[in-house]
N, C-alpha and C positions, 0 to 999 in steps of 0.2 A: 116362797115368797110372791108378793103379787104389789102392785100397786094399789094405793088404798084412796079412796073417798074423792076421787080427782084432785088431791093435793099436790101431788108426786111425791107423798110419802110411800115408804115399804111397808107392807103388812109384814110383819115377823113376830111370829112368839118367841121372844126372848128368853122365857121360862123353859119353854120343850127345849129351845138349843142347848141352855145350860146342862138341863136334865140329860141330853143326849149325850154330850159330850162329857159328862162326868161319869156316865154309863160305860162308855167307850174307854175310859181313862181304869175304871174298875177291872172290867175284864182283861183289858191288858195286865195290869197289875197280877190278876190273879193265873194269868198263863203263864207270865215270868217265873212267878212263887210255884206254879205245877213243876216248870222245869227246872229252877234251884231245886227242891225236892228231889225229883227224881233224878237229878245227877246225884246228889247228895247218897241216894239207893244206889245208884249204879258206882260209885265209889268204894260202898261197904262190899259190894259183890267180887273187891279186886280178886278174890282168892279163884273166882272161876277163869278156868283156863282151856282155848280149841274153839272147837266149832260152836259148842254152846253159849260160849262168850261174843262169838263173831257174830252169832244169831241175834243175839242182842242188843250188841252195840251199833250195827249198823241201821238198823229201824229208831233206836234212840236216838241217832245221828240226825237224821231226818224229820224225825218228829220234833228234837228240841230245835232244830233250823226252821223248821215251818211255824212252830208256834213263836219262835221270837220276832220272825218277818210280821206273822199276823199280828202281833203285840206292838209293834214299830208302826203298821198299817193302822191300825186302831189309834195310836196317838197321835197319827197325822190327821186323821177325819177328825178326831177333837179338836185338833188345832183349826185346820179347816172351819168349825163348826164354827169357833169362837170367833175368828175373824169375819164371817159372814154376818155373824150377830152385831160385832163391832163396828163392820162398816154400814151394815144398815141402819143402826142407833146412830153413827155420823152422818148419813145422808139424811135422816128423817131430822136431824139438829138443825142442819143446813137449811132445809126447805121450811121449816119451821122459822127459823130466824129470818130467814128472806121474805117469806108472808109477813112477819109483825113488822118488817121495814116498810114492806108494800104499804099495809094498811093503816098504821099508826107512824110510820117514818114521817121525815120532816117535807112540809108541802112547800109550794111556791108561794110568792106573797101575793094578797092579792091584789089586782089593780082598781083602784076607786074612781 
């Protein structure tokens, strides 16, 4: 983001922001899907007992928590990107409106 052209507008590529937010959301959904699939596999391994099961359960639990945390962070980043894009667009609309009123707005009556 940068101020553009001396007008006070914020230069912001909304298309790139939208694509980044969508990518974050897709990756988050993939992570959540992978964790769900792995949880299903773990449930099917219910016959495992003892040290072999414990050796698998603990890393899986940590990994699934980490993956869910990362997915939540990616979704939060997507929201922040969308908010920044929306704020930049609102700011630019306000700047353009103010400039339009200054240039073509009502003028004081001329004194003859």
